[in-house]
Every structure is written in C-alpha cells, then in structure tokens.
C-alpha positions in Angstrom: 97.7 73.8 86.9 99.3 70.4 88.4 102.6 69.0 87.5 104.4 66.0 88.9 106.3 68.0 91.5 103.4 70.2 92.5 101.5 67.5 94.3 97.9 66.1 94.1 95.0 68.0 92.8 92.0 66.7 94.5 91.3 65.3 98.3 91.1 61.7 96.8 94.5 62.0 95.1 96.1 63.7 98.3 94.8 60.8 100.3 96.3 58.4 97.9 99.6 60.0 98.0 99.6 60.0 101.9 99.0 56.5 101.7 101.6 55.6 99.3 104.0 57.6 101.6 103.6 55.8 104.8 105.5 52.5 105.7 103.9 49.1 105.1 102.3 47.8 108.2 104.1 44.8 109.7 103.0 41.5 108.7 100.5 39.6 111.0 101.1 35.9 112.0 98.2 35.1 109.6 99.7 37.0 106.6 103.2 35.4 107.2 101.5 31.7 107.5 99.4 32.5 103.9 102.7 33.5 102.4 104.8 30.6 103.7 101.9 28.2 102.5 101.8 29.8 99.2 105.5 30.0 98.4 106.7 26.8 100.2 104.4 24.3 99.0 106.0 20.7 99.2 105.1 17.6 97.5 103.0 14.9 99.5 104.5 14.2 103.1 103.3 12.2 105.8 100.7 13.7 108.4 103.5 13.4 110.7 105.9 15.5 109.0 103.3 17.9 108.1 102.3 18.6 111.6 105.6 18.8 112.6 106.6 21.5 109.9 103.6 23.6 110.7 104.1 23.4 114.5 107.8 24.3 114.0 106.9 27.2 111.8 104.4 28.6 114.1 107.0 28.6 116.9 109.4 30.1 114.7 106.8 32.8 114.0 106.8 33.6 117.7 103.4 32.0 118.6 104.1 30.4 122.2 102.8 26.9 121.0 103.5 23.9 123.3 101.1 21.4 121.8 98.9 20.9 118.7 96.9 18.0 117.1 94.9 16.9 114.3 93.0 13.8 113.2 92.3 12.0 110.2 89.1 10.0 110.0 89.6 7.4 107.6 87.0 4.9 105.9 88.0 1.8 107.7 86.1 -0.9 109.6 88.5 -0.9 112.5 90.1 2.7 112.7 87.9 5.6 113.8 90.6 7.9 113.7 94.5 8.6 113.6 95.2 11.2 115.9 98.5 13.0 115.6 99.7 15.0 118.4 102.7 17.5 118.3 104.4 18.5 121.6 107.3 20.9 121.6 109.5 18.6 123.9 108.4 15.3 122.1 107.6 15.9 118.4 104.8 13.9 116.6 103.2 10.8 118.2 100.4 9.0 116.4 97.4 7.4 118.4 95.1 5.1 116.7 91.7 5.4 118.0 89.6 2.4 117.2 85.8 2.4 117.0 85.8 0.3 120.2 87.8 2.8 121.9 85.6 5.6 120.9 82.5 3.5 121.8 83.9 3.0 125.5 84.3 6.8 126.2 82.2 8.5 128.7 79.0 10.2 126.9 80.3 13.5 128.0 83.6 13.1 126.5 84.8 15.1 123.2 85.1 11.6 121.6 81.4 10.8 122.3 80.1 14.1 121.1 81.9 13.7 117.7 80.7 10.5 117.3 77.3 11.7 117.9 77.7 14.2 115.1 77.3 17.3 117.1 78.7 20.4 115.9 81.8 22.1 116.8 83.7 21.6 120.2 84.9 24.7 122.1 86.4 24.7 125.4 88.1 27.5 127.2 91.5 26.4 128.7 92.1 28.5 131.8 94.8 26.8 133.6 96.9 29.0 136.0 99.2 31.1 134.1 102.5 29.6 135.1 101.0 26.3 133.2 100.5 28.5 130.0 104.4 29.4 129.8 105.9 28.0 126.8 109.1 26.1 127.7 112.7 27.5 126.4 113.5 26.5 123.0 
C-alpha cells in the first residue's frame, strides 16, 4: 500500500522521484544564448547593431571574446561581400569587399577558397597564451 507520504512503489518511480529532488543543472552558455534569442527578439536592426549586440551579450555571459566577424554576400555587380568585424576595443567596422579585391587575393587565401566554392574553412589558432588573454572590460 503506497500513499503520498510512503514514497515510490517501483524502481522507475524511485528514479523519477530522485531526479525531481536534485537541483537543476547550471545553465550552459548555449542554453543561455537560446533563452536570450527566444525571449529578446527585436525588430530589424542593421548588421552592425546585431553583431555588436551578440558580441556584447557573449562577453556579458562570460565568454572571453576579443573579436568576431560575419559577412553578408549580396547579389551585387560590384560588391562581393560586406564584412562586419567587432572588436572589444573598437566596436563594429564594415569592410566592403569588391569582386576585384577578392580576385586579387593570393590563391591560398581564405577569400580565394570561398570564391572557388570550397567547403568550410577551419583554422587552428595557436598564438602564445599571452595573446589569447582578453583585455580587461
């Protein structure tokens, strides 16, 4: 005979009860970012403001972010890409990359690989540890 005060009557119920008793796990950065994305949607903003907002939010969440960038590839006869770069000490800067600029890049540059339609570019960044340290906020 099992009542509300007598506890669970099976092994599965016991495990469920134990799981319910433990404290919730701390929120991961990914979960926090997803929650922020889902609950803080904004009306359209420019790419500069969007990149700055994401970067500043990541820094506020404890990520030692110093720089990040994104590019938009428009259907434009002269512009190959608008490259937006956020740096903690400078904010966002937009670089207009023309087709001529991209064509002038060396054959082994990331720009040339993108233009050739190659797959993802993955580079291991291994500067000395002192260069990886984030500047003070």
